[in-house]
C-alpha positions in Angstrom: 0.0 0.0 0.0 1.3 3.4 -0.9 0.1 6.7 0.7 -2.6 7.4 3.2 -6.4 6.9 2.5 -8.1 10.3 2.0 -11.1 9.1 4.0 -12.6 6.0 5.7 -15.0 5.4 2.8 -12.3 5.7 0.2 -10.2 3.1 1.9 -9.5 -0.1 0.0 -10.6 -3.0 2.3 -10.5 -6.1 0.1 -6.8 -7.0 -0.4 -5.6 -3.6 1.0 -1.9 -4.3 0.0 -3.0 -3.6 -3.6 -4.1 -0.1 -2.7 -2.3 3.0 -3.9 -3.4 6.5 -2.6 -0.5 8.4 -4.2 -1.9 11.1 -6.5 0.7 10.5 -9.2 -0.3 6.8 -9.4 -4.0 7.7 -9.6 -3.4 10.4 -12.2 -1.3 8.0 -14.4 -4.2 5.5 -14.5 -6.8 8.2 -15.3 -4.6 9.5 -18.0 -4.7 6.2 -19.8 -8.5 5.8 -19.5 -11.0 6.8 -22.1 -14.2 5.7 -20.4 -15.4 6.1 -16.8 -18.4 4.3 -15.3 -20.4 6.8 -13.2 -22.7 5.6 -10.5 -25.5 7.6 -8.8 -28.9 7.2 -7.4 -31.9 9.2 -8.8 -35.4 8.8 -7.5 -34.4 5.8 -5.5 -33.0 4.0 -8.6 -29.3 3.3 -8.9 -27.7 4.0 -12.3 -24.2 3.3 -13.7 -23.4 5.2 -16.9 -20.3 5.0 -19.2 -19.0 8.5 -20.0 -16.0 9.8 -21.8 -13.4 11.1 -19.3 -10.2 13.0 -19.2 -8.1 14.5 -16.4 -7.3 18.2 -15.8 -5.0 18.7 -12.9 -6.7 17.5 -9.7 -10.1 17.0 -11.4 -11.6 14.3 -13.6 -13.8 15.7 -16.4 -16.9 14.0 -17.8 -19.1 15.2 -20.6 -22.6 14.5 -21.9 -25.8 16.1 -23.2 -27.3 19.1 -21.3 -30.7 17.5 -22.1 -29.8 14.4 -20.1 -31.9 14.1 -16.9 -29.1 12.2 -15.2 -26.4 14.7 -16.2 -28.6 17.5 -14.7 -29.0 15.3 -11.6 -25.2 15.1 -11.3 -24.8 18.8 -12.0 -27.1 19.6 -9.1 -24.5 18.2 -6.7 -25.8 14.7 -6.1 -23.3 12.3 -4.6 -21.6 10.1 -7.2 -19.0 7.3 -7.6 -16.7 7.1 -10.6 -14.8 3.9 -11.5 -12.1 3.5 -14.2 -10.4 0.1 -14.9 -7.5 -0.7 -17.2 -7.2 -4.4 -18.0 -3.6 -5.5 -18.3 -3.8 -9.3 -18.5 -5.7 -12.6 -17.9 -4.1 -14.7 -15.1 -4.4 -18.4 -15.8 -3.9 -20.6 -12.8 -3.6 -24.3 -12.2 -6.9 -24.3 -10.3 -10.2 -22.8 -11.3 -10.4 -20.8 -8.1 -7.2 -18.9 -8.6 -7.8 -17.6 -12.1 -7.7 -13.8 -12.0 -6.9 -10.6 -14.0 -4.1 -8.1 -13.8 -5.6 -4.5 -13.7 -5.2 -0.9 -12.6 -8.3 0.8 -11.3 -9.3 4.0 -9.7 -12.5 4.8 -7.7 -13.4 8.5 -7.1 -16.1 9.6 -4.6 -17.5 13.1 -4.6 -19.8 15.6 -6.2 -19.5 17.2 -9.6 -19.4 20.8 -10.5 -20.5 21.9 -14.0 -18.1 24.0 -16.1 -19.5 27.1 -17.9 -18.4 29.6 -20.5 -14.7 29.8 -21.4 -13.8 27.0 -18.9 -16.2 24.6 -20.6 -14.9 25.5 -24.1 -11.3 25.1 -23.0 -12.1 21.7 -21.4 -13.7 20.4 -24.6 -10.7 21.6 -26.7 -8.5 19.7 -24.3 -10.6 16.5 -24.9 -10.2 16.9 -28.7 -6.4 17.4 -28.2 -6.3 14.2 -26.2 -8.0 12.3 -29.0 -5.3 13.6 -31.4 -2.7 16.3 -30.5 -3.1 19.4 -32.7 -6.6 18.5 -33.9 -8.5 21.2 -32.0 -6.8 23.8 -34.2 -7.8 22.1 -37.5 -11.5 21.2 -37.0 -14.4 23.6 -36.8 -14.9 25.0 -33.3 -18.1 24.2 -31.5 -20.8 26.7 -32.1 -22.6 28.5 -29.3 -25.6 26.2 -29.8 -23.4 23.1 -29.6 -21.7 24.3 -26.5 -25.1 25.0 -24.9 -26.1 21.4 -25.7 -23.0 20.0 -24.0 -22.4 19.7 -20.3 -18.9 19.2 -18.8 -18.7 18.1 -15.2 -15.6 18.4 -13.0 -15.1 15.8 -10.2 -12.4 16.6 -7.6 -9.9 13.9 -7.1 -9.7 14.7 -3.3 -11.4 11.3 -2.4 -9.8 8.8 -4.8 -8.0 5.5 -4.5 -6.2 3.2 -6.9 -6.0 -0.6 -6.7 -3.6 -2.6 -8.8 -2.9 -6.3 -9.4 0.2 -7.5 -11.1 2.1 -10.7 -11.4 1.2 -14.4 -12.0 -1.3 -16.8 -10.5 -1.4 -17.4 -6.7 -1.7 -21.2 -6.9 -1.8 -23.4 -3.8 1.4 -25.4 -3.2 -0.4 -28.7 -3.8 -1.4 -27.6 -7.3 2.0 -26.5 -8.5 2.8 -29.9 -10.0 -0.4 -30.1 -12.1 0.4 -30.6 -15.8 -1.5 -27.6 -17.0 -0.2 -24.3 -18.4 -0.3 -21.4 -16.0 0.8 -17.8 -16.5 -0.4 -14.4 -17.7 -1.9 -13.5 -21.1 -1.1 -9.8 -21.6 -3.9 -7.5 -22.9 -3.0 -4.2 -24.4 -5.2 -1.4 -25.9 -3.7 -0.3 -29.2 -4.9 2.0 -32.0 -5.6 0.3 -35.2 -5.0 1.6 -38.7 -7.2 4.7 -39.3 -10.1 4.3 -41.7 -10.8 7.6 -43.5 -14.3 8.9 -43.7 -15.6 9.9 -47.1 -17.7 13.1 -47.2 -21.4 12.2 -47.5 -24.4 14.4 -48.4 -26.6 14.8 -45.4 -30.4 15.1 -46.0 -31.4 18.7 -45.6 -27.8 19.9 -45.3 -27.7 21.6 -48.7 -24.5 20.0 -49.9 -21.5 18.1 -48.6 -21.0 18.0 -44.8 -17.5 19.0 -43.8 
């Protein structure tokens, strides 16, 4: 375990030796993630939603439609939980029970604050830059109407914890001699070869969409 838990409820209790509360470790995991799963309760019903995410300093940013009832619920200051997981490998053991996965994960607890005006526009530019550096200066900027239709939420990383598993299977001693392959199958996320989009005429657009 690295660091000190930021709060009792953010403390990793299951296999606590895998916990990491160091900000740099948490930030490194978030900086590799593209999707966060956001949990909340609205009208007595729990919801978990996948959202695009990116980090800005000591905040995690999420974005969605202003028209979304659940986004508006989060913007009102409702308590929330955000989880991010990076899968690094499948752990194959000599027994069924000890099969596992290698992963790096972060859980963030807190309340979101909506960004407005220039701060929201800058955050969305940063997201486009993360998708491809230099791209925000080449594409059409968001219109006032598009910005109005988009909500960006900032979640402080003050109450965050990481949990990481590495290494091979944890087989029992009596299973080590079993004639079955054991080890780790690495899993990596890689970008494929880009597939170029051909301009298409949109109905009612009055010409080619660019």
